[in-house]
Backbone bond lengths (Angstrom), bond angles and torsions (degrees), N, CA, C in turn:
res aa  C-N    CA-C-N  psi(-1)  N-CA   C-N-CA  omega(-1)  CA-C   N-CA-C  phi
1 M - - - 1.439 - - 1.481 110.46 -
2 F 1.380 112.81 136.41 1.547 120.53 174.20 1.570 103.44 -99.81
3 L 1.383 112.95 135.90 1.446 116.25 176.82 1.552 109.14 -112.88
4 I 1.356 110.99 130.56 1.560 119.78 175.55 1.515 103.72 -107.19
5 V 1.358 118.00 129.90 1.454 120.98 173.39 1.559 102.76 -114.48
6 S 1.325 113.72 118.07 1.506 119.29 -179.70 1.566 111.31 -96.81
7 G 1.321 113.95 -160.32 1.476 119.08 -171.07 1.460 114.47 -115.85
8 G 1.385 119.42 22.64 1.475 121.45 -177.57 1.530 107.95 -83.90
9 D 1.291 118.56 -146.22 1.456 121.94 -178.46 1.550 110.13 -59.10
10 A 1.307 114.70 130.65 1.468 120.85 -179.90 1.450 114.26 -52.12
11 P 1.347 118.72 128.93 1.487 118.48 -177.25 1.587 107.58 -84.42
12 D 1.265 116.06 155.39 1.392 122.35 173.50 1.504 110.11 -56.78
13 P 1.388 121.61 125.86 1.442 118.58 -173.36 1.507 114.88 -61.19
14 A 1.323 121.47 -34.31 1.426 127.25 -179.59 1.612 107.56 -65.18
15 F 1.320 111.54 -39.92 1.499 114.86 -178.90 1.535 112.57 -67.24
16 L 1.384 111.20 -43.09 1.468 119.46 -179.59 1.611 108.50 -64.78
17 Q 1.272 115.66 -42.44 1.546 118.72 176.47 1.589 108.36 -59.65
18 A 1.336 116.94 -44.65 1.474 118.14 -176.65 1.547 110.44 -63.24
19 R 1.250 119.06 -39.95 1.379 122.02 -177.95 1.526 112.24 -75.78
20 A 1.411 116.62 -28.16 1.440 118.43 177.93 1.509 108.02 -74.82
21 E 1.286 122.89 -27.70 1.394 119.91 179.11 1.541 116.35 -66.65
22 K 1.303 111.20 -12.75 1.508 118.09 177.92 1.461 111.14 -99.15
23 A 1.286 119.42 -4.80 1.431 120.68 -170.57 1.553 112.32 -93.34
24 R 1.350 117.41 145.86 1.454 127.19 175.12 1.517 106.79 -81.52
25 M 1.302 116.98 -36.48 1.480 120.79 -175.35 1.559 104.67 -147.86
26 I 1.392 111.80 141.81 1.463 120.06 -178.10 1.528 105.94 -120.33
27 I 1.334 116.49 121.45 1.434 120.25 178.82 1.476 109.91 -117.30
28 A 1.355 119.15 122.68 1.385 125.11 -175.97 1.604 109.00 -99.27
29 A 1.323 120.38 126.62 1.365 122.52 -179.32 1.609 107.78 -99.51
30 D 1.310 116.47 100.16 1.463 122.95 177.69 1.524 110.76 51.80
31 R 1.304 120.98 -108.21 1.453 124.32 -171.64 1.552 107.91 -60.01
32 G 1.288 117.20 -27.68 1.501 122.74 -177.34 1.591 108.76 -55.75
33 A 1.368 117.39 -26.14 1.446 120.02 176.51 1.498 111.79 -57.21
34 G 1.332 113.67 -47.45 1.476 117.47 179.97 1.483 113.77 -65.42
35 Y 1.352 118.41 -33.48 1.483 120.29 173.89 1.492 114.36 -61.79
36 C 1.395 112.81 -38.97 1.470 120.55 177.31 1.480 108.92 -62.48
37 L 1.283 115.11 -58.96 1.475 120.89 -175.34 1.529 111.85 -53.56
38 R 1.325 119.79 -41.09 1.381 125.83 178.20 1.509 113.50 -61.22
39 A 1.341 115.66 -29.77 1.384 120.23 177.08 1.501 114.87 -92.66
40 G 1.302 117.16 5.67 1.464 119.53 -178.65 1.479 114.42 77.36
41 V 1.308 117.10 22.92 1.527 125.18 -177.61 1.496 106.76 -111.14
42 R 1.327 110.50 130.87 1.474 119.22 179.76 1.516 112.70 -98.13
43 P 1.284 121.34 97.67 1.527 118.58 176.54 1.424 116.81 -56.98
44 D 1.263 117.97 148.34 1.471 122.64 177.93 1.491 112.98 -75.11
45 V 1.318 118.17 -24.74 1.430 125.70 -179.53 1.528 110.53 -161.12
46 V 1.341 118.92 150.66 1.418 126.46 177.82 1.578 104.83 -120.71
47 V 1.291 115.51 126.81 1.479 117.13 -178.43 1.550 108.17 -130.61
48 G 1.348 114.13 152.67 1.484 118.34 177.68 1.565 109.96 138.66
49 D 1.311 111.48 -173.50 1.546 116.01 179.25 1.441 111.27 -90.03
50 M 1.289 118.94 -0.97 1.485 123.77 178.10 1.545 116.13 60.92
51 D 1.329 110.83 31.70 1.461 111.35 179.75 1.510 115.78 -93.61
52 S 1.355 118.43 -3.80 1.449 125.54 -176.97 1.559 115.48 -122.55
53 I 1.315 115.21 -16.31 1.501 118.68 177.68 1.520 107.84 -69.02
54 S 1.346 120.40 137.27 1.444 120.66 -179.75 1.535 110.89 -74.34
55 P 1.333 116.29 151.59 1.488 119.36 -176.94 1.604 112.56 -58.45
56 A 1.365 113.50 -31.10 1.462 120.13 179.34 1.598 108.76 -68.71
57 A 1.296 113.20 -47.00 1.434 115.45 -176.29 1.502 109.90 -68.23
58 R 1.332 116.70 -37.10 1.495 120.45 177.47 1.520 111.57 -60.77
59 R 1.413 115.40 -43.98 1.494 117.89 -179.42 1.524 110.14 -65.55
60 E 1.384 116.60 -39.96 1.461 116.78 179.71 1.593 110.95 -66.15
61 A 1.240 116.16 -39.82 1.509 116.80 -175.83 1.609 103.45 -70.83
62 E 1.284 123.84 -37.57 1.394 121.24 -179.94 1.562 110.76 -68.07
63 R 1.348 117.08 -41.31 1.456 116.43 175.60 1.503 113.92 -65.13
64 S 1.358 113.80 -25.00 1.463 115.66 179.58 1.606 110.88 -81.11
65 G 1.269 117.70 -8.99 1.487 120.86 177.61 1.576 111.47 85.72
66 I 1.242 114.90 15.55 1.487 118.43 179.37 1.538 108.92 -71.79
67 P 1.325 116.29 123.64 1.488 113.58 -179.99 1.574 114.52 -70.04
68 F 1.303 113.71 147.69 1.447 125.28 177.50 1.516 110.94 -109.25
69 I 1.322 119.19 137.18 1.444 122.22 169.65 1.513 102.86 -117.52
70 R 1.305 115.26 105.91 1.488 121.44 -175.76 1.484 111.26 -93.85
71 H 1.312 113.78 141.23 1.464 121.37 171.63 1.440 113.19 -127.11
72 S 1.331 115.98 161.33 1.486 120.89 -177.93 1.562 109.44 -71.99
73 T 1.314 119.05 150.49 1.428 121.28 178.53 1.555 111.08 -70.75
74 E 1.276 115.66 -12.61 1.492 121.71 -179.39 1.543 109.89 -99.43
75 K 1.354 114.56 42.08 1.421 121.75 -175.94 1.554 107.32 -94.59
76 D 1.308 112.35 164.66 1.550 116.89 -179.24 1.513 110.47 -92.38
77 K 1.340 118.73 -22.38 1.418 121.38 -173.95 1.570 111.32 -101.38
78 T 1.345 118.08 147.77 1.392 120.45 174.65 1.544 111.24 -69.98
79 D 1.269 120.48 162.44 1.407 125.65 174.66 1.624 110.87 -56.22
80 T 1.359 111.38 -45.09 1.454 113.43 179.30 1.558 113.83 -66.45
81 Q 1.275 116.54 -35.69 1.517 120.63 172.70 1.458 109.79 -61.16
82 L 1.314 119.58 -41.51 1.533 121.17 177.32 1.528 109.77 -59.00
83 A 1.388 114.51 -40.23 1.465 119.45 -176.99 1.453 109.06 -69.95
84 L 1.357 118.15 -37.62 1.425 122.11 179.10 1.619 110.43 -63.28
85 D 1.339 113.05 -40.40 1.514 120.92 -179.54 1.559 106.33 -59.10
86 I 1.323 116.87 -42.70 1.540 120.46 -175.47 1.581 104.21 -64.83
87 A 1.291 115.91 -47.35 1.479 118.60 -177.32 1.507 111.38 -58.34
88 L 1.342 117.91 -45.97 1.416 124.12 179.46 1.542 111.71 -62.01
89 D 1.405 112.90 -44.68 1.514 118.57 179.41 1.539 113.17 -62.30
90 R 1.371 116.44 -30.21 1.324 123.81 -174.01 1.566 113.72 -88.45
91 G 1.392 112.55 1.49 1.471 117.84 172.00 1.556 112.16 89.25
92 A 1.315 119.71 26.62 1.411 120.37 175.82 1.469 114.08 -65.77
93 S 1.327 118.52 133.48 1.450 123.54 176.03 1.586 110.07 -101.21
94 C 1.275 114.32 -19.09 1.497 121.73 -176.14 1.523 106.24 -146.62
95 I 1.427 114.54 132.77 1.414 123.00 -174.60 1.503 107.80 -130.39
96 E 1.397 122.07 132.15 1.386 125.84 163.40 1.577 110.82 -112.30
97 M 1.305 115.00 134.80 1.422 121.83 -175.53 1.503 110.15 -117.09
98 L 1.392 118.37 116.63 1.359 125.47 178.84 1.535 114.31 -107.20
99 A 1.346 119.39 157.10 1.435 127.22 177.39 1.611 107.34 59.34
100 C 1.255 116.91 38.10 1.482 124.81 179.87 1.522 115.15 -95.94
101 I 1.315 116.39 -10.18 1.459 124.72 -176.60 1.546 107.38 -115.07
102 G 1.369 114.66 132.39 1.417 116.79 178.43 1.538 112.97 -164.64
103 D 1.331 118.35 -164.65 1.386 120.33 177.17 1.567 117.54 -71.25
104 R 1.305 114.08 -16.04 1.473 117.24 171.74 1.546 111.24 -83.84
105 F 1.343 116.83 86.32 1.418 119.15 -174.69 1.511 113.70 -58.18
106 D 1.300 117.67 -29.67 1.501 120.02 177.54 1.519 107.69 -64.77
107 H 1.296 121.16 -42.06 1.499 119.17 178.71 1.550 110.95 -72.83
108 S 1.376 119.87 -28.96 1.449 117.81 178.99 1.486 106.20 -70.57
109 L 1.319 122.35 -40.22 1.512 123.58 -179.08 1.408 107.88 -67.56
110 A 1.370 121.43 -40.25 1.425 122.21 -179.84 1.472 110.84 -62.81
111 N 1.276 120.68 -37.02 1.529 122.55 177.66 1.517 111.06 -65.56
112 V 1.380 116.48 -36.64 1.428 114.81 175.43 1.539 113.08 -66.93
113 H 1.326 117.08 -29.33 1.427 120.77 171.80 1.493 114.49 -69.80
114 L 1.362 115.94 -22.99 1.448 118.35 176.97 1.577 109.20 -71.80
115 L 1.288 115.86 -28.32 1.414 119.19 178.09 1.577 108.88 -63.78
116 Y 1.347 115.92 -30.59 1.420 118.12 175.00 1.523 111.41 -71.16
117 A 1.265 117.97 -36.32 1.461 123.05 177.76 1.561 107.28 -59.06
118 A 1.311 115.62 -50.05 1.483 122.97 174.02 1.541 113.62 -52.15
119 L 1.379 113.28 -48.22 1.388 123.68 179.77 1.570 112.19 -53.70
120 K 1.409 114.17 -49.37 1.371 121.50 177.92 1.513 115.03 -63.97
121 A 1.385 116.01 -26.11 1.420 119.19 173.00 1.528 116.36 -84.32
122 G 1.412 115.11 3.73 1.422 117.04 178.97 1.513 112.81 79.68
123 V 1.394 120.65 20.94 1.383 122.72 -174.83 1.552 107.47 -115.03
124 D 1.296 117.52 135.98 1.478 125.05 178.38 1.604 104.87 -78.25
125 A 1.292 118.49 118.89 1.453 124.51 -179.83 1.462 109.82 -133.03
126 A 1.337 117.96 149.97 1.443 122.56 174.66 1.539 111.87 -154.95
127 I 1.358 114.52 148.23 1.427 118.55 172.11 1.469 108.81 -93.28
128 L 1.335 120.03 132.34 1.495 122.52 -169.29 1.556 110.36 -131.23
129 T 1.307 110.75 134.64 1.488 119.35 173.44 1.588 102.52 -125.57
130 P 1.439 113.06 171.78 1.474 112.47 172.05 1.476 117.13 -61.35
131 S 1.390 117.72 -19.54 1.421 118.16 -175.97 1.468 116.07 -105.12
132 H 1.380 117.50 -21.39 1.446 119.21 -171.71 1.518 111.92 -155.69
133 R 1.287 115.03 162.76 1.466 123.84 177.45 1.452 111.00 -131.80
134 I 1.353 115.43 134.74 1.436 121.93 -179.28 1.584 105.82 -111.21
135 F 1.300 115.54 127.21 1.521 120.28 176.87 1.461 107.67 -144.46
136 L 1.354 113.38 174.32 1.526 120.16 179.18 1.505 109.65 -118.20
137 V 1.283 113.22 150.79 1.451 121.28 -179.13 1.556 105.72 -127.83
138 D 1.303 117.61 126.34 1.474 122.14 171.84 1.467 113.83 -129.57
139 S 1.353 115.81 2.26 1.450 121.32 -179.78 1.518 107.26 -147.67
140 A 1.342 117.49 -79.76 1.479 122.80 -178.54 1.484 113.16 -149.41
141 A 1.336 118.20 144.52 1.467 118.69 175.63 1.546 105.65 -147.88
142 G 1.308 115.29 138.39 1.484 122.92 -179.78 1.494 110.01 -102.95
143 I 1.306 119.48 143.20 1.497 122.95 171.77 1.566 105.36 -119.88
144 E 1.276 116.51 123.00 1.443 123.03 -177.32 1.446 110.32 -121.83
145 G 1.353 121.29 140.24 1.448 128.69 175.64 1.501 112.83 63.91
146 M 1.317 119.89 31.09 1.485 125.99 -178.99 1.546 114.76 -122.80
147 K 1.309 114.81 27.18 1.479 124.62 177.54 1.559 107.57 -53.12
148 G 1.340 113.22 125.34 1.470 119.69 178.79 1.583 110.77 98.39
149 A 1.335 116.27 -8.50 1.500 118.31 -178.14 1.566 110.91 -76.65
150 L 1.271 116.29 148.31 1.484 119.03 174.23 1.529 108.11 -92.13
151 L 1.298 111.87 146.24 1.514 119.41 176.93 1.519 111.65 -136.99
152 S 1.240 116.80 130.35 1.497 123.95 177.73 1.546 104.95 -117.00
153 L 1.413 109.72 134.55 1.427 118.65 176.71 1.547 108.41 -121.53
154 L 1.358 113.35 131.82 1.528 121.54 176.51 1.451 110.08 -129.13
155 P 1.352 121.29 140.07 1.461 118.51 171.43 1.456 114.45 -67.68
156 L 1.375 112.92 135.26 1.520 119.44 171.79 1.485 110.92 -92.94
157 S 1.356 115.00 -26.22 1.419 121.02 173.55 1.605 108.36 -103.45
158 L 1.364 112.30 167.20 1.516 116.73 -173.01 1.547 110.13 -55.67
159 E 1.319 115.57 -37.92 1.464 120.20 178.63 1.516 109.61 -141.80
160 V 1.280 116.26 144.74 1.459 124.23 176.66 1.533 106.35 -127.09
161 R 1.379 112.99 113.84 1.445 118.27 -175.92 1.580 114.90 -104.98
162 G 1.310 114.06 156.34 1.471 113.91 172.80 1.546 108.02 74.58
163 V 1.364 120.21 31.76 1.427 117.73 -179.80 1.596 111.67 -84.83
164 C 1.369 112.63 126.09 1.343 117.95 178.50 1.547 113.43 -125.22
165 L 1.313 116.11 130.24 1.431 119.20 178.72 1.536 109.07 -121.31
166 S 1.415 114.17 131.17 1.390 118.17 172.65 1.548 108.65 -130.73
167 G 1.346 115.77 150.36 1.445 120.92 -172.03 1.453 118.26 79.40
168 F 1.320 112.64 17.09 1.600 117.81 178.86 1.542 111.00 -117.40
169 Q 1.243 115.22 162.03 1.466 123.12 -179.65 1.565 106.99 -60.21
170 W 1.286 117.55 -42.65 1.496 124.27 179.32 1.595 108.21 -115.91
171 P 1.286 113.64 85.11 1.501 115.28 178.07 1.508 111.66 -68.48
172 L 1.327 116.18 165.20 1.506 126.70 178.78 1.443 106.97 -136.76
173 K 1.367 112.84 149.69 1.434 122.22 172.81 1.506 111.28 -141.37
174 D 1.340 112.18 116.61 1.561 121.83 177.38 1.509 109.71 53.83
175 A 1.392 115.23 42.31 1.498 120.38 -175.61 1.604 107.01 -88.95
176 V 1.328 110.72 162.51 1.428 122.38 175.01 1.554 109.74 -113.82
177 M 1.367 117.46 124.92 1.420 121.67 171.90 1.516 109.61 -109.63
178 E 1.333 115.18 133.69 1.503 119.14 -178.08 1.454 109.15 -118.21
179 M 1.312 117.16 145.88 1.512 117.57 171.18 1.511 112.07 -66.97
180 G 1.406 117.32 132.87 1.360 122.56 -174.62 1.518 113.36 104.02
181 N 1.347 115.90 -9.25 1.499 119.16 173.35 1.559 107.46 -131.48
182 P 1.387 113.08 89.33 1.492 120.08 -173.05 1.529 112.27 -84.90
183 Y 1.343 115.74 57.74 1.452 117.82 176.49 1.506 114.64 -76.83
184 G 1.295 121.49 -3.78 1.421 122.56 175.83 1.549 118.26 -84.84
185 I 1.253 114.41 16.72 1.557 116.88 -177.12 1.411 110.70 -83.03
186 S 1.324 116.26 139.12 1.531 124.12 168.61 1.464 114.56 57.99
187 N 1.384 112.76 53.50 1.419 118.64 167.43 1.579 108.48 -83.94
188 R 1.281 121.24 168.06 1.455 118.76 178.55 1.493 110.36 -134.18
189 V 1.418 112.80 140.19 1.393 123.16 176.14 1.502 111.71 -73.84
190 V 1.325 120.94 121.12 1.446 126.43 -177.08 1.449 114.09 -114.45
191 S 1.317 122.05 2.94 1.434 125.93 -179.00 1.487 110.27 -136.06
192 E 1.279 118.93 153.93 1.452 123.58 177.57 1.552 111.92 -68.75
193 Q 1.355 119.41 -14.36 1.363 125.28 176.13 1.557 109.76 -132.52
194 A 1.227 118.10 104.08 1.467 123.27 -179.82 1.579 106.53 -114.12
195 R 1.303 111.58 157.16 1.470 115.83 -177.75 1.573 110.25 -145.67
196 I 1.338 110.63 145.65 1.470 121.14 176.07 1.541 109.42 -121.01
197 C 1.277 114.57 129.98 1.528 117.62 -179.10 1.549 106.74 -129.02
198 V 1.339 114.53 140.08 1.464 123.24 172.33 1.500 113.04 -132.96
199 R 1.328 110.56 133.93 1.496 114.42 178.56 1.525 114.42 -89.48
200 E 1.305 113.91 -36.14 1.487 123.72 -177.62 1.443 115.77 -148.21
201 G 1.326 120.38 128.05 1.361 123.96 -179.52 1.538 113.76 102.63
202 V 1.345 118.04 -172.94 1.461 122.22 -175.04 1.526 108.77 -133.99
203 L 1.342 116.38 127.72 1.472 121.54 172.74 1.502 110.32 -102.00
204 A 1.282 116.40 143.94 1.457 125.21 166.08 1.496 109.45 -93.95
205 A 1.342 118.26 120.47 1.444 120.10 -176.39 1.602 108.59 -111.62
206 V 1.240 114.51 135.32 1.454 120.79 174.73 1.533 109.63 -120.71
207 L 1.385 115.46 106.91 1.467 120.18 -179.56 1.552 110.23 -100.92
208 F 1.316 111.10 121.61 1.442 119.77 173.45 1.486 112.81 -95.47
209 F 1.262 119.61 118.94 1.490 125.81 -172.40 1.495 109.87 -61.57
210 P 1.378 117.79 148.93 1.438 119.18 177.72 1.513 114.00 -59.77
211 E 1.317 113.71 150.92 1.538 119.67 -176.73 1.546 107.44 -71.58
212 A 1.298 114.40 138.29 1.453 121.42 174.98 1.552 104.54 -86.65
213 S 1.390 111.92 178.43 1.454 119.02 178.18 1.435 118.29 -60.97
214 D 1.408 116.45 -23.26 1.457 122.88 176.22 1.490 115.22 -83.86
215 G 1.350 116.08 4.61 1.439 123.32 -179.12 1.468 117.28 80.45
216 K 1.403 117.89 0.70 1.372 121.89 179.44 1.546 111.41 -100.59
217 R 1.309 117.65 166.16 1.469 121.02 175.91 1.448 107.50 -101.17
218 H 1.312 115.62 135.84 1.541 121.86 179.60 1.448 110.39 -129.58
219 V 1.289 118.45 141.90 1.452 122.76 175.48 1.532 105.18 -64.70
220 T 1.335 111.99 138.76 1.489 119.53 176.14 1.547 105.92 -134.17
221 E 1.307 112.26 171.93 1.435 121.93 172.46 1.528 113.16 -114.21
222 P 1.375 121.80 143.48 1.512 121.50 -0.16 1.579 109.12 -85.17
223 V 1.304 116.47 163.63 1.464 124.65 170.09 1.500 110.06 -128.20
224 P 1.340 120.66 163.49 1.493 120.36 178.35 1.495 107.05 -60.59
225 G 1.285 117.53 141.58 1.518 119.95 178.31 1.473 113.72 113.86
226 C 1.333 116.37 -131.76 1.425 120.25 -165.56 1.531 107.57 -70.34
């Protein structure tokens, strides 16, 4: 698994560290380098225009010998897209993206679109937080060991045809989902093995992990993706 740490809402350091332990390569996108260092994680490379990394984090990364790939602020790609390019160029087959959601909705939505770029490249990619995982489905996806989890499905293309859901509170068979009609919100996994199938189009899936005894949602294994 390749791990990209972006510059959205700061991830919990323990969560970041746990995901980093599973990663073959860690790519920090600009401010993401500071998130990594705060969690005691050494990124393999920092990429971006360096307009949001703090001076202290930049100095620490430079002292540690972490390589920087600097780009102009007048670039066409976001820092996270540049990080994704590196992961794809280095042969990633599975990518997890952290700190990709935040108060900049445009960046959050852009990062969901980056999942589609990975999908077109034949690479399994997902945006991950301690409470939920965002991934895309254009053919089939299985969800195992997630009984009780919430799942929302939204079309990323104008129409998604042949949608089948099994192992859910509200199953579907050969359904059509259309942009502008968000009836796929808040379904629930009711089986230890649930499945999503799509014949045509792309669905954006948001899986909220089952609640733990403390009432919070925590990432567990296995999850769809890597």
